[in-house]
N, C-alpha and C positions, 0 to 999 in steps of 0.2 A: 607465602613460599615466590621465589622471585622467578620470572619466565622463564623458558627451559634456553632461551637465547641471550641469558643477561651475563656478564660476567662475575658479577657477584651474590655471595650471600650470605645468611649470617654464618660466625663463626664454625666449625667443626660442623656445617650439614653436610649433608651425602643426595646428589640429585641423580637420578637413573630417569631415563627415557626411555619407552616402552614402546611398540610396536602396536598395542591394542589393548582394550582394558584390561581383557583374562588376566594378558600376563602380567601386570600391572596389580593385581587385586593375589594372583599366585606369590610375586616378589614382596608384598603386605605378610601373607600369610610365612613364609621363610621368615622373614622377619620377627616375628613376634615368636617364633619357635626358638630363633637366638636369640631372646632375651629382652626385642625389644620391646618398648612396653608401648601402647599404640595410639597413645595420646602423643606419640614423639613422630607417627609417621603422617605425612599427610600430601593426601590423591588428588592431583589436579589434570584437568582435561579440557585444555583448550577450545573456547567454544560453545560449551555445552552445558545447556542450562541446568543446573541440581535444582530438580525438580523432587521433594520426598514421594517415597511410594503412598498408593491410596490405603486410607484402612482396610476394605479387601484385599487388594495385594499381599501387606504385611501381615494378613491373620492367615492368610492361607502360605505366606515361607516359613510362619511358627509354627503352622499344623504341618507341615511337609518336616523343618527338627524336630519336631517333636515324637512325630512319628518313623523317624530315622533313631533317635535317642531310642524310646519304648523298642523298636526292634532289637539294636543292641544291648540295650539292657535285658530284655529278655533272652535270647543267646546266652550272656554273660551271669545268667543267673541261671542253665541248666548247665552249659561246661561247670561251674563254680560247683554245684550243687554234684557235679558224677564226679568230679576230680576230689572233693571235700568227702565226699562217701568213701570214695574209693582208699584216701589217704585215712579218717576214722576208722575206718573195720582194717587195715591191718594194723593201724597203732594200736586200734584196741583188743587185739587178739594176740600180739606180742607185750601187751601190757598183763592180760590174762597169763603168759608161761610165766612171764619176769615173776609175779608178784604171788602167784598163784591165786587170783581171786576168784571169780566166776567163771564157766565155762568158757571156752573159746567163744564160738557164740554168739554168748549173750555179748559178751565185751562188744564183738566182734557189729554186731551189730546194733549195740549203742552208739558205742565208735564211728558207725554210717551214718547213724539219723545227727549226732551233735556235725560231725562232719561236711552232713549236705546243707543240714542250716547256715552253719558257719560261712560252706562257702558259694552257700546262693546268694548270700547279701554281700560278701565279697563279691562275686562275680558279677551279681547285677548292679552293684555299684563301678565298677573298673567298666561294666560294659559300656553304658552311662555315659559314664563321665567324658571316656573315651570319645564317644560322638558326638560330644558336644563340638558344635564348631570356635574355630580358635576366637575371632572375635568377626560379628560381622554389622559392625557400627557404620561402614562404607556401606553395606546393603540395604542399610536404614534409612542411611539418610542421601544415598545420589541413586536415582534411580537411570541404568543407564539404557536400558532398553525405550527409553520415550526421549531419549537426547543422547546420540552419538557423540556427538561434536565435533569439532575440524581439525583438531590438534589431537598428535599424538601425545598419550597418560605421561603424565612424569610425578616420580614422587619426590618426596622431599622429608630427608630421615633430619631429623632435629637434636643433638646433641650435646650438651654441658661438656662435655667430659671427651678431654682428645684422646686419651688411649681408646674408646671406643671407635674413634672414629673407623677405626683399621678392622676392626673387628665387622664393622658395615655393610664395609667394603665388600670384606670376600664374602658376606651372608651373600649379599646383591654379584658376585659373579656366577655366571650360568644360568641364570637368572630368564637370561633372555632381554635385555637391558642394550636396546640400542647407542646410549653413550651413559657412561658409568662417571659422575665430576664429582672431588672434594672441593671443601671450603676450609680454606689453611684461616690460623688464628684471622688474619684482616676481611675474611669475609671472600678471596679473592679464588677461584674455581679454575680448577686445572684437570686433567684427565686421572683420572684412581687409575 
């Protein structure tokens, strides 16, 4: 990645400079949610030593994430089971009336049990999956607390497809970037 003061970059790059590391990390999350692959995003903090987290610090971060995902999965399981039981009971009782099968109570209870089992698993999966971080690659490779750096964090987003550059610029607007520049086909940077 070119330094933030340079007039050149790789063709179709978007360069954004941020006031602090947290703003840059938030922008990375926004980019990934807009479909930009993590491998196309490069974070640079001039003057910072890039130190990997220690094994203990990484283990603590992993356990914290595991706990958060577990809590969300538990809430999703309970919520899904309740919603599934309610829907299953209504459908079971309705099926009893329409098809004149077993008593509405028996069909309702059977439907509630089936709905609770299905809903619990579906809710637990959804809760756990949505609790996962989008990408923590930058958290695993760069310990900002140990080395703050002297320059402004800069993101470079690399795109081989010129038509995607406008989407990347739009995703970065409103993220608090101090400057937002894009490179043309020859790699010349201009304000976006």
